[in-house]
N, C-alpha and C positions, 0 to 999 in steps of 0.2 A: 226513364220516367215516362209514363203513358200520356197520351194527348188528353185523355179525360181528366187526369190530375192537373195538367197544365191549364185546362179550361176553367177549372174551379178557382184558380187564383184570380181570375178576372182581369189579368194583365196580358193575355195572349190574344193576338189578332184573330178575327174570324174569317172563314172562307178562304179565298186565294192567298190572303195575307198569312193565314195560319199555315197553309201548306208551304209557303216560302220560308216561314220561320222554322217549321219542322225540318225542312231540307237543310237549312243552315245549321241547325242543332245537330243533325246527323252527320253533316260534314265535319263539324267541330269535334264531335265524338270520335269519328273515324280518324281524324288527324291526331287526336290525343292517343288513341289506341296504337296507331302506327308509330308514333313517337316512342311510346313505352316499349313496344315490341322491338325497336331498333336501338334503344339506349344501350351503351356499352357497360352499364352498371346494372346490378340486380335491383328489381323493383318487386315488392311483395305486399300482400295483405293477408294477415293471419288472424285467427280467432284467439281469444285470451288463453285457451287451453293448448294452443300451438298448432292447430291445423291450418293448412294453406287454403286460402280462399282464391287468391289470384297470385300469379307470378309471371315474370317475363322470361324469354329464352335465355337472356344473359345470366339470370340467377340460376336457371337450370344447368347451364353449361359450367357455371362457377362451381356448382356442387356436384358435378359429375354425371348429370342426366342429359339425355338426348332431347327431351322436350319438357315444357313447363307443365304439361298435363300429368307427367309422372310424379311431380311433386305433391299433387293433391292427395296422394295416398300416404304421404310422409308427414311426420311431425317435426317441427323445428327443433324439438328437444333432441332428436336423433343426431343432429349435426354439431351440437356443442361438444367440444372436447371436455370442458368442465361445466357440469350442470349448474355450478354455483354462479357462473357468468349470467345465465338467463335469469336466475332468481334475483340477482343484483340489478339487472336491467329493468325488470318489472317493478321493483321497489322504487327505482328512480323515476319511472314513468308515472307511478302513483303520486309523486311529489311534483313532477314537472312534465309539461305536455311534450316537450321535445328535449333531446340531448343526443350526444354521439358517444360511442364507445368502441374500443378495439379489443378483439378477442380471437381465439383460435377456433376453427371449424374443421370438422372431419368430412372429407368428400366421400362419395359413394365407394370409391376404390380404397379408402382407408388413408389416403394421403392427407396431410395437415396443411391448411392454408390460414392466412390471417385475413380477417375482415374488419372493415370499419363501418359500423352500422349507424344510420340516422333514422331512428324510429319516431313514430308519432302515435299517441293514444287518441282514438276517436271515441267519444262518449255519446251515449244516447240521451234522450230528453229526461231520463230519470237519474242521470249522472253516472250510470254504470258504463264500463268500457265495453264497447261493442266489438271493436277489432283494432288491430295495429296496422298502420301503413308504414312503409319504410323503404329506404334505399341502402343497399349493401354494396360496398366497394372492396374489391380484392386488392389488398395492400401487401401481399406476400413479398413481392420484390422489394418494396420499401423496407419491410421488416428485416429481410435478409441483408439488405445493404446496411441497415441500422445495426444489426447484430455483428456484421463484419466490421463495421467501424468501431463498435464497442470492444470487440475482440482485439482489433489492432491497437486501440488505445490502452487496453489492459496489458497487452504484450509490450507496448512501448513503455508503460509505467513499470512493468516488471523488469524490462531491460535497463531502465533508468536506475531502479533500485539496485540491480546487480552491479551496474557501473559504479554507483556510489559506494557499495560495499567493497568493490575492487579497489577503488581509489583510497578508501580508508585503510584497506589491507596493505596497499602499496605504501601509503604514508606510514603505517605502523611498521612495516618492514624496513622502511628507510630510516626510522628513528629507533629501531630496536636491534640489539645485538642478537644474532642468530643462536649463538651458543648458550648464553646465560639467560636470555629473556629480559635483561636489564636494558636501559637506554644505551644506545651507542653514543659516541662522542657528539654527533650532531644533535641527537635527542636530548642529551644532558645539557648542552649549551642552551637549547631552545627553552626548556622548562626552568632551568636555573636562572635564566635571565628574567623570567617572570617574577621569581622571588625577589630579585634585586629591585625591580620596579616597585613591588609592594613595600619592601622594607625602607626604600628611599622616602616613601610618604609617611611611614610610621616612625621613622628615625630610630629604628631598633637594630642593634648589631646582630650579625649572623656569622656562624662558623662553618667553614668548609673543610671536609676531611679528604685527604688524598692519600692513597695507600697502594702498595703492591704486595703480591704474595711472594714470600721468600723462597729461594732455592727452586724456582720453576724450571730453570735450565737443567738442574740436576735430576729433577723428577722426570722431565721429558727424555733426557739421555739415558736414565737408568731403567725406566719402565715403559717408555713409549709415549707418543703424543696423546694417545687416547686416555691414558691415565692422567696426563697433564690437563687435558680438557675436563676430566672428571673432577680434578681439584678445583678448577675455576668455577665449575657448575656448583660444587659444594659451597665454595666461598660466597657465591651469589645468593644461595639459599640462606646462608647464615645472615647475610646483610639484610635480606627481606624480613627475616624473623626478628632481628634485633632492632631495626630502625622502623620508624613510623611509615605507614603507607604514603603519607603526604610528602615524605622526604624524597628528593630526586636522587635516584641511585643509577650510576652509569658505569659501564666498562669502557674505559677510555682507550683501550688497545692493549694487546698482549696480556700481561698479568696485572695491569693497573686499573684501579677502581677509584671513583670519586663519589662523595655524598654531600648534599647541600639542601637545606641547612641541617646541622646535627644539634643545634641548640642556639640559645640567645645569650647565654652567659657561661662563664667558666664552670660553674657547678653542674649545669645541664650537660656540658661537653664531657666533663670527667665521668659523669654517670653513664653517658652513652658509650664511652670508650671502655669502661669497666664491664658493661653488659656484653660488649663485643668480645673482650678478652675471655670472659667466662664461657661464652658460647663456643669459641674456638677451642678452649681447654676441654670442654665437655665433648666436643667432637673427637679430639685426639685421645680422650680417655676411653672411648668405646672400643669394641673389638679390634684386633690388630688389622691395620690397613697398610696398603703399599706406601702411603705417604702421610706425613703430618703437616698440618697447616700452621703457618706463622706469617705475620705481616710486619711490615715497616710502614710508618705513617707520618704524615705531617699535617698540621692544622693551621689554617689561615683565617683571620678575622676580617669580616667586612664591616667597616666603620662608616656609617652614613654621613658622618661629619667630614670624612675624607674619602669620597666615593672611588671605587675601583671597578674594573671589569672582571668577569669570570676568568678570563685568560690570565689576568694579573694575580688573582687569588690562587689559581692553579700553579702558577710559577712559584709563588711564595711557599705554598704547601709542599710542592715538589722539592724545593730546596731544603726545607726542614726535614722532609722524609729522608733525603739523601744523607743529610748530616746524622740522622739517627742510625742509618744503616752503617755508616763509617764508624760511628762510635761503638756499635756492636762488634764490628770486625776487630777493633783495637782491643 
């Protein structure tokens, strides 16, 4: 600002006092310029169309140039990785005098850095924007650390999901029979117990079916254990087809199977057994096979008036099944 302009204001001392004032002004300006020159962050002033008016060495080095003078031949648009970022910033400055934003910049050698910008729109007496002042901070390390943390968290979350899947798989394996895919003894007890708790509240009787596949020893001895396994797998498939998906179906060990519940009254129990017999007969009627399927079974009723455990129901059903098997032999 010239001394002539200062004198017009009427507030500037004259003579020796004016010289002292001008000296202090120049000293203050020099200290300001020295401060800007040595700031570790980028300082700039640009025109609305993106030309550099002023810049400090830190900004030049940040963008890959040896001196601030070299930036005066550049446009800020050349440094944006995404041109949309600049358009977005200008729109925000139209609505607000200051704000800050974070975006990617491309240095002179093509490498990408992250910057945090603190711009300010300076308007003239007509209200038009004359230039933009701002401070630009290199936050690349912060962003890299942030991305590394996000990646670590994603990997941790992924590992946690994999762990949960593994746990579920192990739980499934521990409750499921490997050969037939039905529940094993442990799984059967766990889910059948749930039905007992429900029926105890509803006061409804339920029926449990216990059965074994006849002549399994003869099948294994005559055709080999792989054929015996095939017979058990086929039996399991028939049980899935005949009984409801909500019924608990388990292979209790060897050639023994259990189902619970198969009905709430004798009519529904008889209907379920008839469906099972027809399905087995249909299997045996198909093309000639190495084995024929037949079963011996026993049915026990759970009476909520006289509660019993799953173990007790299995013992009663097993006893009835054995009696049926003896009766056949006679």
